[in-house]
KOLKOLKE-436828 format. One record per residue (C-alpha): residue number from 1; x, y, z. Coordinates in pm, 1 decimal, m for minus. Each point is the difference from the previous one (the first is absolute). Example, Ala and Ser with C-alpha at 12.3 -4.5 7.8 and 13.67 -1.06 7.14 Angstrom:
<recs>
[rec 1, [1230.0, m450.0, 780.0]]
[rec 2, [137.0, 344.0, m66.0]]
</recs>
This chain:
<recs>
[rec 1, [m52.7, m4126.9, m2337.2]]
[rec 2, [49.0, 218.2, m302.9]]
[rec 3, [m225.3, 305.8, 5.1]]
[rec 4, [m29.3, 198.6, m320.5]]
[rec 5, [144.1, 352.2, 6.6]]
[rec 6, [m339.4, 141.8, m102.2]]
[rec 7, [m157.9, m163.2, 305.4]]
[rec 8, [276.9, 131.7, 226.6]]
[rec 9, [m59.4, 350.9, m135.2]]
[rec 10, [m368.2, m21.3, 96.1]]
[rec 11, [81.5, m152.6, 338.2]]
[rec 12, [211.8, 303.1, 98.0]]
[rec 13, [m321.7, 205.9, m18.0]]
[rec 14, [m248.6, m263.8, 121.7]]
[rec 15, [194.7, m147.7, 295.7]]
[rec 16, [1.6, 320.3, 208.7]]
[rec 17, [m375.7, 29.2, m68.7]]
[rec 18, [m53.4, m353.8, 128.5]]
[rec 19, [218.0, 91.0, 297.0]]
[rec 20, [m253.7, 265.7, 103.2]]
[rec 21, [m264.7, m270.6, 48.2]]
[rec 22, [239.1, m222.8, 193.7]]
[rec 23, [107.7, 294.1, 218.9]]
[rec 24, [m366.1, 77.8, 73.7]]
[rec 25, [m68.4, m363.5, 88.2]]
[rec 26, [299.3, m27.4, 235.5]]
[rec 27, [m40.3, 346.7, 153.3]]
[rec 28, [m66.7, m134.3, 349.8]]
[rec 29, [322.4, m202.2, 3.3]]
[rec 30, [290.6, 245.7, m39.1]]
[rec 31, [268.5, m267.6, m48.0]]
[rec 32, [m201.3, m171.6, m271.4]]
[rec 33, [m89.5, 332.7, m166.4]]
[rec 34, [364.7, 105.3, m15.9]]
[rec 35, [99.3, m345.9, m126.3]]
[rec 36, [m251.3, 43.4, m284.7]]
[rec 37, [141.7, 342.5, m87.1]]
[rec 38, [359.2, m125.4, 2.8]]
[rec 39, [m76.7, m310.6, m207.7]]
[rec 40, [m196.9, 193.5, m262.6]]
[rec 41, [277.9, 259.6, m29.7]]
[rec 42, [249.6, m285.2, m44.0]]
[rec 43, [m224.0, m149.7, m270.4]]
[rec 44, [m25.3, 334.1, m184.3]]
[rec 45, [377.2, 43.6, 17.9]]
[rec 46, [41.5, m354.7, m139.3]]
[rec 47, [m227.7, 85.1, m296.0]]
[rec 48, [183.4, 326.3, m72.4]]
[rec 49, [345.7, m160.0, 15.6]]
[rec 50, [m113.7, m270.0, m243.9]]
[rec 51, [m138.7, 266.1, m233.5]]
[rec 52, [335.2, 177.9, 22.0]]
[rec 53, [179.8, m319.4, m100.3]]
[rec 54, [m247.1, m46.6, m285.6]]
[rec 55, [56.3, 355.6, m118.8]]
[rec 56, [380.7, m26.1, 10.2]]
[rec 57, [m26.0, m330.3, m190.1]]
[rec 58, [m179.9, 192.2, m275.8]]
[rec 59, [m359.5, m115.5, 56.7]]
[rec 60, [m283.1, 226.1, m113.1]]
[rec 61, [m258.5, 1.4, 281.9]]
[rec 62, [m339.5, 157.3, m69.4]]
[rec 63, [m345.7, m45.1, 150.3]]
[rec 64, [m329.7, 143.4, m124.6]]
[rec 65, [m292.1, 23.7, 247.2]]
[rec 66, [m292.7, 184.4, m157.0]]
[rec 67, [m92.2, 264.3, m249.9]]
[rec 68, [m219.9, 298.5, 82.1]]
[rec 69, [m0.2, 154.3, m349.3]]
[rec 70, [220.8, m77.0, m300.9]]
[rec 71, [343.7, 121.9, 108.0]]
[rec 72, [m102.2, 43.1, 365.1]]
[rec 73, [101.0, m319.9, 168.4]]
[rec 74, [136.2, m127.0, 327.4]]
[rec 75, [315.5, m186.4, m90.3]]
[rec 76, [345.2, m60.7, 141.2]]
[rec 77, [348.1, m42.4, m138.9]]
[rec 78, [335.2, m65.8, 166.1]]
[rec 79, [269.2, 248.5, m106.5]]
[rec 80, [322.5, 110.4, 174.7]]
[rec 81, [m127.1, 319.6, 168.8]]
[rec 82, [m309.4, m166.8, 144.0]]
[rec 83, [213.8, m297.6, 97.6]]
[rec 84, [237.0, 222.6, 192.7]]
[rec 85, [m288.8, 162.7, 187.7]]
[rec 86, [m169.5, m334.5, 73.9]]
[rec 87, [323.3, m155.5, 130.8]]
[rec 88, [58.1, 286.3, 243.3]]
[rec 89, [m362.4, 18.2, 112.6]]
[rec 90, [m42.6, m375.2, 55.6]]
[rec 91, [330.2, m34.6, 188.0]]
[rec 92, [m61.2, 303.9, 219.1]]
[rec 93, [m361.4, m105.3, 70.1]]
[rec 94, [139.1, m313.2, 161.6]]
[rec 95, [253.8, 199.4, 204.0]]
[rec 96, [m255.1, 266.9, 98.9]]
[rec 97, [m239.2, m272.9, 117.0]]
[rec 98, [273.6, m140.8, 219.6]]
[rec 99, [70.0, 348.5, 133.3]]
[rec 100, [m370.8, 72.9, 53.0]]
[rec 101, [m44.0, m308.5, 218.2]]
[rec 102, [264.9, 131.4, 239.6]]
[rec 103, [m120.4, 359.3, m20.3]]
[rec 104, [m378.3, m50.1, 22.1]]
[rec 105, [37.9, m232.9, 299.1]]
[rec 106, [275.0, 202.3, 165.5]]
[rec 107, [m210.7, 312.9, m35.5]]
[rec 108, [m326.1, m175.4, 96.1]]
[rec 109, [m182.5, 130.8, m309.7]]
[rec 110, [m373.4, m60.6, m44.0]]
[rec 111, [m182.4, m126.8, m311.4]]
[rec 112, [295.4, m210.9, m109.0]]
[rec 113, [m217.0, m227.3, m217.1]]
[rec 114, [m125.0, 297.2, m203.0]]
[rec 115, [360.6, 118.2, m26.1]]
[rec 116, [129.8, m326.7, m151.0]]
[rec 117, [m305.2, m26.4, m223.8]]
[rec 118, [46.8, 345.8, m158.0]]
[rec 119, [370.6, m71.1, m26.6]]
[rec 120, [m71.5, m308.1, m213.4]]
[rec 121, [m247.8, 193.6, m216.2]]
[rec 122, [261.6, 269.7, m59.6]]
[rec 123, [255.2, m258.6, m114.0]]
[rec 124, [m250.1, m157.3, m239.4]]
[rec 125, [m50.2, 348.3, m149.9]]
[rec 126, [376.9, 55.3, m25.3]]
[rec 127, [45.6, m328.1, m189.8]]
[rec 128, [m284.9, 84.2, m239.3]]
[rec 129, [150.0, 341.9, m55.3]]
[rec 130, [354.6, m131.0, m52.6]]
[rec 131, [m106.9, m244.6, m270.9]]
[rec 132, [m263.4, 218.4, m173.9]]
[rec 133, [20.6, m29.8, m378.5]]
[rec 134, [m179.1, 331.5, m60.2]]
[rec 135, [m102.9, 326.1, 165.2]]
[rec 136, [m357.9, m113.3, 54.6]]
[rec 137, [106.8, m300.1, 211.3]]
[rec 138, [257.7, 211.9, 180.3]]
[rec 139, [m257.4, 266.5, 87.5]]
[rec 140, [m236.9, m255.1, 156.3]]
[rec 141, [269.6, m143.5, 227.8]]
[rec 142, [135.8, 348.8, 72.4]]
[rec 143, [m338.2, 99.8, 144.1]]
[rec 144, [m41.9, m329.1, 190.1]]
[rec 145, [337.3, 69.8, 161.8]]
[rec 146, [m116.7, 343.3, 118.6]]
[rec 147, [m322.0, m139.8, 146.7]]
[rec 148, [157.7, m304.5, 164.5]]
[rec 149, [269.3, 207.3, 174.7]]
[rec 150, [m245.3, 260.1, 133.3]]
[rec 151, [m109.7, m218.4, 296.9]]
[rec 152, [370.5, m55.1, 75.6]]
[rec 153, [62.8, 375.4, 16.8]]
[rec 154, [m296.1, 56.5, 233.0]]
[rec 155, [82.7, m314.1, 201.8]]
[rec 156, [29.4, 177.7, 335.9]]
[rec 157, [m357.6, 129.2, m28.7]]
[rec 158, [88.8, 331.2, 170.2]]
[rec 159, [m115.2, 338.6, m128.9]]
[rec 160, [355.1, 65.7, m121.7]]
[rec 161, [5.5, m332.7, m187.9]]
[rec 162, [m336.4, 73.5, m163.3]]
[rec 163, [119.9, 346.8, m101.6]]
[rec 164, [319.1, m152.2, m149.9]]
[rec 165, [m215.1, m254.5, m183.3]]
[rec 166, [m220.4, 274.3, m146.7]]
[rec 167, [302.8, 183.4, m140.8]]
[rec 168, [139.6, m331.2, m128.9]]
[rec 169, [m319.2, m102.9, m178.0]]
[rec 170, [m85.6, 352.9, m114.6]]
[rec 171, [330.1, 67.0, m176.7]]
[rec 172, [49.5, m349.3, m144.9]]
[rec 173, [m355.1, m42.7, m131.6]]
[rec 174, [m22.6, 366.6, m101.0]]
[rec 175, [315.5, m1.8, m213.7]]
[rec 176, [m72.9, m335.0, m158.6]]
[rec 177, [m356.3, 88.3, m98.5]]
[rec 178, [66.6, 361.1, m105.6]]
[rec 179, [331.7, m56.1, m183.2]]
[rec 180, [104.6, m365.2, m30.6]]
[rec 181, [m332.1, m122.1, m140.9]]
[rec 182, [m13.9, 298.5, m235.1]]
[rec 183, [354.9, m75.2, m119.9]]
[rec 184, [m98.2, m362.4, m68.9]]
[rec 185, [m312.7, 105.5, m193.6]]
[rec 186, [200.3, 251.2, m207.7]]
[rec 187, [268.2, m261.1, m71.7]]
[rec 188, [m276.8, m233.2, m119.8]]
[rec 189, [m136.7, 271.0, m232.7]]
[rec 190, [336.2, 111.2, m137.0]]
[rec 191, [181.9, m333.8, m25.0]]
[rec 192, [m293.5, m241.1, m30.5]]
[rec 193, [151.7, m247.4, 245.3]]
[rec 194, [83.6, m25.8, 369.4]]
[rec 195, [237.9, m295.3, m33.4]]
[rec 196, [349.1, 46.6, 137.8]]
[rec 197, [212.4, m9.3, m314.8]]
[rec 198, [376.2, 3.7, m43.3]]
[rec 199, [89.7, 342.6, m139.2]]
[rec 200, [m333.7, 153.7, 96.8]]
[rec 201, [m349.2, 11.0, m152.4]]
[rec 202, [m8.7, 345.3, m161.5]]
[rec 203, [68.3, 9.0, m372.6]]
[rec 204, [270.2, 213.9, m164.6]]
[rec 205, [m259.6, 256.7, m104.9]]
[rec 206, [m130.2, 66.0, 351.8]]
[rec 207, [m46.8, 366.7, 94.3]]
[rec 208, [275.8, 58.9, 257.8]]
[rec 209, [m199.4, 263.3, 187.3]]
[rec 210, [m287.8, m246.4, 45.9]]
[rec 211, [237.1, m278.6, 108.9]]
[rec 212, [174.8, 250.5, 229.9]]
[rec 213, [m331.6, 90.0, 165.8]]
[rec 214, [m78.5, m370.4, 47.2]]
[rec 215, [339.8, m47.8, 165.6]]
[rec 216, [m74.0, 277.5, 251.1]]
[rec 217, [m334.9, m164.2, 81.5]]
[rec 218, [174.9, m333.5, 56.3]]
[rec 219, [268.2, 142.4, 228.9]]
[rec 220, [m252.4, 193.4, 212.3]]
[rec 221, [m260.6, m273.9, m19.6]]
[rec 222, [229.2, m269.0, 135.7]]
[rec 223, [m28.7, 151.1, 347.0]]
[rec 224, [168.7, m300.6, 160.0]]
[rec 225, [330.4, 124.5, m145.0]]
[rec 226, [m39.4, 294.8, 242.3]]
[rec 227, [135.2, 272.9, m228.5]]
[rec 228, [m60.1, 337.9, 166.7]]
[rec 229, [m259.2, 153.2, 33.8]]
[rec 230, [m184.3, m335.1, 23.5]]
[rec 231, [221.7, m147.7, 271.5]]
[rec 232, [m190.7, 87.7, 314.8]]
[rec 233, [m173.8, m337.0, 26.4]]
[rec 234, [335.1, m163.1, 76.9]]
[rec 235, [87.2, 184.5, 324.0]]
[rec 236, [m372.3, m16.2, 89.3]]
[rec 237, [9.8, m381.4, m25.5]]
[rec 238, [265.5, m6.9, 273.9]]
[rec 239, [m273.4, m41.7, 261.7]]
[rec 240, [m5.0, m368.8, m98.2]]
[rec 241, [183.6, m269.6, 200.3]]
[rec 242, [365.7, m35.0, m103.4]]
[rec 243, [m34.8, m328.8, m196.6]]
[rec 244, [m254.6, 186.5, m213.6]]
[rec 245, [240.4, 291.4, m49.8]]
[rec 246, [264.4, m252.4, m99.8]]
[rec 247, [m234.7, m167.4, m248.0]]
[rec 248, [m134.8, 330.0, m138.5]]
[rec 249, [332.9, 178.4, m28.9]]
[rec 250, [231.1, m272.0, m107.3]]
[rec 251, [m209.9, m256.9, m175.0]]
[rec 252, [m355.1, 55.9, m104.3]]
[rec 253, [m146.0, 343.8, m47.1]]
[rec 254, [285.0, 237.5, m83.7]]
[rec 255, [182.0, m259.5, m210.0]]
[rec 256, [m324.0, m66.0, m188.7]]
[rec 257, [1.2, 372.3, m79.2]]
[rec 258, [354.1, 30.9, m132.1]]
[rec 259, [m26.8, m341.0, m169.0]]
[rec 260, [m306.3, 130.9, m186.0]]
[rec 261, [180.6, 319.7, m103.0]]
[rec 262, [295.2, m202.4, m128.1]]
[rec 263, [m231.7, m239.9, m181.9]]
[rec 264, [m190.8, 288.2, m163.6]]
[rec 265, [320.7, 181.1, m104.7]]
[rec 266, [159.0, m310.7, m152.9]]
[rec 267, [m298.7, m193.3, m141.7]]
[rec 268, [m260.7, 269.3, m75.6]]
[rec 269, [216.4, 296.0, m110.8]]
[rec 270, [325.7, m181.3, m78.2]]
[rec 271, [339.8, 155.0, 59.9]]
[rec 272, [26.2, 127.6, m359.0]]
[rec 273, [m310.4, 217.8, 33.0]]
[rec 274, [44.5, 122.4, 360.9]]
[rec 275, [289.9, 246.9, m58.0]]
[rec 276, [m188.4, 165.8, m287.6]]
[rec 277, [m304.6, 88.3, 213.2]]
[rec 278, [m30.9, 364.0, 109.5]]
[rec 279, [m96.1, m91.8, 357.6]]
[rec 280, [272.6, m254.9, 77.3]]
[rec 281, [250.6, 259.4, 113.2]]
[rec 282, [m254.0, 178.1, 222.2]]
[rec 283, [m86.7, m331.7, 168.3]]
[rec 284, [368.4, m85.0, 44.8]]
[rec 285, [62.7, 326.0, 182.7]]
[rec 286, [m317.6, m49.3, 202.6]]
[rec 287, [126.3, m344.0, 109.4]]
[rec 288, [335.1, 160.5, 81.3]]
[rec 289, [m172.6, 265.4, 212.8]]
[rec 290, [m196.0, m276.6, 171.6]]
[rec 291, [327.7, m178.1, 84.7]]
[rec 292, [157.0, 309.7, 157.5]]
[rec 293, [m304.7, 145.4, 175.9]]
[rec 294, [m95.2, m330.5, 159.7]]
[rec 295, [358.0, m45.3, 125.0]]
[rec 296, [m5.3, 346.0, 158.1]]
[rec 297, [m335.6, m70.6, 167.3]]
[rec 298, [136.3, m337.1, 121.9]]
[rec 299, [288.9, 174.5, 177.8]]
[rec 300, [m245.3, 201.9, 208.3]]
[rec 301, [m209.1, m295.9, 122.1]]
[rec 302, [59.9, m119.1, 356.2]]
[rec 303, [m242.8, m290.2, m33.1]]
[rec 304, [202.9, m288.5, m144.6]]
[rec 305, [m276.9, m142.7, m218.5]]
[rec 306, [m84.3, 345.1, m138.2]]
[rec 307, [368.5, 52.1, m84.0]]
[rec 308, [7.2, m334.8, m180.9]]
[rec 309, [m325.4, 82.6, m181.1]]
[rec 310, [139.2, 320.9, m150.3]]
[rec 311, [318.2, m188.3, m82.6]]
[rec 312, [m215.7, m241.2, m202.4]]
[rec 313, [m163.2, 288.1, m190.6]]
[rec 314, [350.3, 115.5, m90.6]]
[rec 315, [126.3, m344.9, m102.6]]
[rec 316, [m305.1, m63.1, m220.3]]
[rec 317, [94.2, 314.1, m189.8]]
[rec 318, [323.7, m177.5, m99.3]]
[rec 319, [m194.4, m280.2, m168.1]]
[rec 320, [m226.9, 244.6, m182.7]]
[rec 321, [308.9, 194.1, m114.8]]
[rec 322, [159.1, m320.4, m135.6]]
[rec 323, [m317.2, m83.0, m193.7]]
[rec 324, [m29.2, 350.3, m148.3]]
[rec 325, [368.0, 17.2, m99.5]]
[rec 326, [m99.9, m260.1, m260.7]]
[rec 327, [349.8, m144.5, m30.8]]
[rec 328, [106.8, m359.4, 57.4]]
[rec 329, [204.9, 97.2, 308.8]]
[rec 330, [m295.1, 193.3, 136.9]]
[rec 331, [m236.9, m295.1, m38.7]]
[rec 332, [255.4, m243.9, 147.2]]
[rec 333, [64.6, 238.7, 290.8]]
[rec 334, [m372.7, 46.6, 66.7]]
[rec 335, [m73.4, m372.4, m9.4]]
[rec 336, [290.6, m80.3, 230.2]]
[rec 337, [m101.7, 281.9, 234.3]]
[rec 338, [m342.5, m161.8, 40.3]]
[rec 339, [183.9, m297.1, 151.7]]
[rec 340, [282.0, 170.5, 191.1]]
[rec 341, [m231.9, 260.5, 150.8]]
[rec 342, [m246.3, m274.1, 98.0]]
[rec 343, [260.3, m181.5, 207.0]]
[rec 344, [148.4, 315.5, 151.6]]
[rec 345, [m327.5, 165.9, 90.3]]
[rec 346, [m174.8, m311.1, 131.3]]
[rec 347, [297.8, m53.1, 233.4]]
[rec 348, [m25.8, 358.0, 129.0]]
[rec 349, [m370.9, m42.8, 70.4]]
[rec 350, [60.1, m335.7, 166.5]]
[rec 351, [254.9, 173.3, 225.7]]
[rec 352, [m242.6, 284.4, 76.9]]
[rec 353, [m263.0, m254.9, 103.3]]
[rec 354, [249.3, m203.1, 204.2]]
[rec 355, [99.3, 316.3, 190.2]]
[rec 356, [m366.3, 82.8, 60.4]]
[rec 357, [m84.0, m347.6, 130.3]]
[rec 358, [307.9, m19.9, 224.2]]
[rec 359, [15.5, 359.1, 129.4]]
[rec 360, [m332.5, 166.3, m97.3]]
[rec 361, [209.2, 280.3, m152.3]]
[rec 362, [m84.5, 147.4, m338.2]]
[rec 363, [197.8, 326.6, 3.7]]
[rec 364, [348.0, 29.3, m150.9]]
[rec 365, [108.5, 223.2, 288.5]]
[rec 366, [m70.3, m279.9, 251.9]]
[rec 367, [223.9, m259.4, m163.8]]
[rec 368, [336.0, 98.2, 145.9]]
[rec 369, [186.4, m292.8, 148.6]]
[rec 370, [m235.0, m266.3, m139.1]]
[rec 371, [299.7, m168.7, m165.1]]
[rec 372, [97.1, m147.6, 337.0]]
[rec 373, [m336.7, m159.4, 70.6]]
[rec 374, [m110.0, m81.3, m355.4]]
[rec 375, [328.7, m57.9, m187.1]]
[rec 376, [m146.3, m229.5, m270.2]]
[rec 377, [m281.0, 241.6, m85.8]]
[rec 378, [222.6, 306.9, m11.8]]
[rec 379, [270.9, m176.7, m204.7]]
[rec 380, [m270.7, m104.9, m248.8]]
[rec 381, [m121.6, 359.9, m10.3]]
[rec 382, [352.7, 116.7, m81.6]]
[rec 383, [49.3, m248.0, m288.4]]
[rec 384, [m343.7, 73.7, m148.2]]
[rec 385, [73.2, 374.8, 22.8]]
[rec 386, [316.8, m54.6, m204.2]]
[rec 387, [m206.4, m177.6, m266.1]]
[rec 388, [m248.5, 289.6, m21.7]]
[rec 389, [292.8, 246.3, m24.1]]
[rec 390, [150.4, m223.4, m271.3]]
[rec 391, [350.5, m78.9, 124.4]]
[rec 392, [192.0, m331.3, 4.3]]
[rec 393, [m28.5, m269.9, 125.1]]
[rec 394, [m377.8, 27.7, m53.4]]
[rec 395, [m231.4, m63.6, m296.0]]
[rec 396, [m111.2, 362.8, m30.7]]
[rec 397, [343.3, 76.3, m147.9]]
[rec 398, [m83.7, m165.4, m333.1]]
[rec 399, [m341.1, 150.0, m61.6]]
[rec 400, [127.1, 352.1, 73.2]]
[rec 401, [303.1, m62.1, m221.4]]
[rec 402, [m219.2, m90.0, m300.5]]
[rec 403, [m232.6, 294.9, 66.7]]
[rec 404, [301.0, 235.5, m0.9]]
[rec 405, [121.7, m162.9, m323.9]]
[rec 406, [m346.8, 63.0, m145.1]]
[rec 407, [19.4, 372.8, 81.7]]
[rec 408, [346.0, 22.2, m162.4]]
[rec 409, [m112.4, m192.4, m312.4]]
[rec 410, [m295.0, 232.6, m49.9]]
[rec 411, [184.8, 319.2, 99.4]]
[rec 412, [m230.0, 91.3, 290.9]]
[rec 413, [274.6, 135.3, 223.5]]
[rec 414, [m244.4, 188.0, 223.2]]
[rec 415, [m169.6, m331.9, 79.2]]
[rec 416, [342.0, m153.6, 65.1]]
[rec 417, [64.1, 275.9, 256.9]]
[rec 418, [m341.9, m68.6, 153.6]]
[rec 419, [90.2, m368.1, 50.5]]
[rec 420, [333.6, 91.1, 157.1]]
[rec 421, [m140.0, 266.6, 234.5]]
[rec 422, [m280.0, m233.0, 99.5]]
[rec 423, [253.5, m268.4, 98.0]]
[rec 424, [166.3, 256.4, 229.2]]
[rec 425, [m340.2, 82.4, 149.8]]
[rec 426, [m59.9, m373.8, 51.7]]
[rec 427, [319.8, m8.2, 206.6]]
[rec 428, [m122.7, 298.1, 200.9]]
[rec 429, [m336.0, m146.8, 100.5]]
[rec 430, [92.0, m369.8, 36.3]]
[rec 431, [353.1, m41.1, 137.1]]
[rec 432, [m30.6, 211.7, 318.4]]
[rec 433, [m255.4, m254.0, 129.4]]
[rec 434, [235.9, m303.2, 21.3]]
[rec 435, [290.5, 231.9, 87.2]]
[rec 436, [m171.0, 135.3, 312.6]]
[rec 437, [m124.2, m348.7, 82.9]]
[rec 438, [357.7, m130.1, 27.9]]
[rec 439, [173.5, 326.3, 102.4]]
[rec 440, [m248.2, 176.2, 226.0]]
[rec 441, [254.1, 243.1, 146.3]]
[rec 442, [133.7, 46.1, 352.2]]
[rec 443, [m308.7, 137.9, 168.4]]
[rec 444, [m210.3, m301.2, m102.2]]
[rec 445, [m112.3, m218.6, 293.8]]
[rec 446, [147.3, m350.8, 7.3]]
[rec 447, [m216.5, m247.6, m185.9]]
[rec 448, [m158.9, m194.9, 285.5]]
[rec 449, [m356.8, 42.2, m105.2]]
[rec 450, [m113.8, m358.9, m21.2]]
[rec 451, [m70.9, 55.5, m372.4]]
[rec 452, [81.5, m298.5, m215.5]]
[rec 453, [m35.8, m92.3, m367.0]]
[rec 454, [m339.5, m44.5, m167.5]]
[rec 455, [m168.9, m346.2, m23.6]]
[rec 456, [207.0, m267.8, m175.8]]
[rec 457, [m225.6, m28.6, m307.5]]
[rec 458, [43.9, 371.6, m66.0]]
[rec 459, [377.0, m19.6, 50.1]]
[rec 460, [34.0, m291.3, m243.3]]
[rec 461, [m201.8, 193.3, m260.0]]
[rec 462, [208.2, 315.0, 25.7]]
[rec 463, [323.4, m201.6, m6.7]]
[rec 464, [m108.7, m168.7, m325.8]]
[rec 465, [m83.7, 330.7, m170.2]]
[rec 466, [328.0, 155.3, 121.3]]
[rec 467, [183.1, m295.0, m151.5]]
[rec 468, [m197.0, 68.4, m320.7]]
[rec 469, [144.1, 355.5, m11.7]]
[rec 470, [353.2, m147.4, 10.7]]
[rec 471, [m66.3, m291.0, m239.4]]
[rec 472, [m139.6, 240.6, m262.4]]
[rec 473, [339.3, 172.9, 3.0]]
[rec 474, [213.7, m312.9, m24.0]]
[rec 475, [m225.8, m189.4, m238.2]]
[rec 476, [m215.2, 244.0, m202.5]]
[rec 477, [29.3, m213.0, m314.6]]
[rec 478, [m350.1, m163.0, m10.0]]
[rec 479, [m158.9, 338.0, 70.4]]
[rec 480, [209.2, 172.7, m265.6]]
[rec 481, [m75.8, m274.4, m257.5]]
[rec 482, [m375.2, 44.7, 55.6]]
[rec 483, [28.1, 379.1, m16.2]]
[rec 484, [211.7, m15.3, m315.4]]
[rec 485, [m247.1, m221.9, m186.8]]
[rec 486, [m296.2, 233.5, 65.3]]
[rec 487, [80.7, 205.4, m308.6]]
[rec 488, [74.0, m297.1, m223.4]]
[rec 489, [m327.6, m182.0, 56.5]]
[rec 490, [m131.0, m116.8, m335.9]]
[rec 491, [m362.2, 115.9, m47.2]]
[rec 492, [m158.6, m25.0, 340.8]]
[rec 493, [m349.9, 2.6, m139.9]]
[rec 494, [m124.1, m256.2, m246.4]]
[rec 495, [m367.2, 102.0, m15.5]]
[rec 496, [m286.9, m248.8, 8.0]]
</recs>
């Protein structure tokens, strides 16, 4: 059966939508419902892998859906950056689903059908966003992603969950309507097109102060990238069940944000124009401040998920920095960090959820000695922490290396110092957790608590993602090849 690449591209977006209907229909039969979710996520992964093979073989894959006005159309194209995002998201959706089955059952969560349904909707939005051929298409799927993840954030239905959901929706919709939409409209007026174009869409004669203002609107408007001061939705969303945190923080929402920033910097502004804009440097230092401040806040959090949430705010700053450095190393580092951070952070959230299900503990201070009762979980936590810090033998090493190279190439030594200090802060807020788990000290009671590891499905999932952190170190080649070709894409847009 030989499916055309254009059809496969559409299936990545349509299959998860069809899954929502199947999940609704099988809601009363949990085993069947989960089987549907797993098989659809396998099918989406199959489509994405085939698209990847098509892309590396040199195929040009484009799909046009409909036109609203001349130049405003919903259309899709497969290029290396979107491919990288889609590969990570589709693979980790499968793993998160596996994890969620263990977690949701182990934790006895309610409304599981709604949970899997919104999950599938979110993945459909991520695929549409990853393969968007222009800003108009991207904006539509960006908003769908916000709306489809809102019920996941408020899943628990408690007052605290509803409050978290209000902050989540308020900041994400507020920034995208006030700034992001305005930036898109201004781009349309100044450049006359919204198509993602190699080298950018602004002509040589563009007024740099106007383009600089548009850049500021983009960076603040893409609230999902969680640049301070628009980061508060991320810690607020921590009221969600852990599989949601894993999906939001490693795969869907935050990565959609930094992916969009990278896409805008490379294909709307272009890396020739970016360094000449008056606001680029201000935004770079703002991202640097975001990296450091979030790390400092993370150190003071006793709640494990809150600590990981602020860590994410900090790590997203890295990707924004790489995009704004506008050098080839910066773009490669940013793109690779999307992947390496995804694997590291999803593993940390999986571990946090496993600890919660097995011990009902959520505070860092309560985790002494857990290494004896939950050795697999705590070992995974240790390896994933190393990847976030960026030391061998984990994948995070490479992305941080290229980001540092980017700061040296462009002469931003202050930003280089920021990256180095932030790695030290990462050590300070992550490593004590596994250390005290395995070396609790003399006064710690012997571990005879009857605690054991989390459900098997969850353990398998976190073992796979931990392995991913190590594989990305040993075999980063495919990732690097994709990242390297982002800047050499021949004209991404071909107009209709």
